[in-house]
Each structure stands twice: as C-alpha cells, then as structure tokens.
C-alpha positions in Angstrom: -90.6 -29.0 74.6 -87.8 -26.5 75.0 -86.8 -28.0 78.3 -86.6 -31.4 76.7 -84.2 -30.1 74.0 -82.1 -28.5 76.7 -82.0 -31.9 78.6 -80.8 -33.7 75.5 -78.0 -31.2 74.9 -77.0 -31.5 78.5 -76.9 -35.3 78.3 -74.9 -35.2 75.1 -72.3 -32.9 76.8 -72.2 -35.1 79.9 -71.6 -38.2 77.7 -68.9 -36.4 75.8 -67.2 -35.3 79.0 -67.5 -38.8 80.4 -66.0 -40.3 77.3 -63.1 -37.8 77.3 -62.5 -38.4 81.0 -62.5 -42.1 80.6 -60.0 -41.9 77.7 -57.8 -39.6 79.8 -57.9 -41.9 82.8 -57.1 -44.9 80.6 -54.1 -43.1 79.2 -52.9 -42.0 82.6 -53.2 -45.5 84.0 -50.1 -47.4 82.7 -50.6 -51.2 83.1 
C-alpha cells in the first residue's frame, strides 16, 4: 500500500511538471 501511495505522488509530480513544461513551451513558441 505504501508503494501505491508513492506511485500516486510520483504521477502527480510528473503531471504537474508536464503541465508546467507544456505551458512554458507554448509561451516560448510565438505564432
């Protein structure tokens, strides 16, 4: 059960990073 909790936290962090990176990329890209 502890491993599962760790996995959820890791996924949440990855999602957050992905979202932040996506926003940064969109801002960097000037159309």
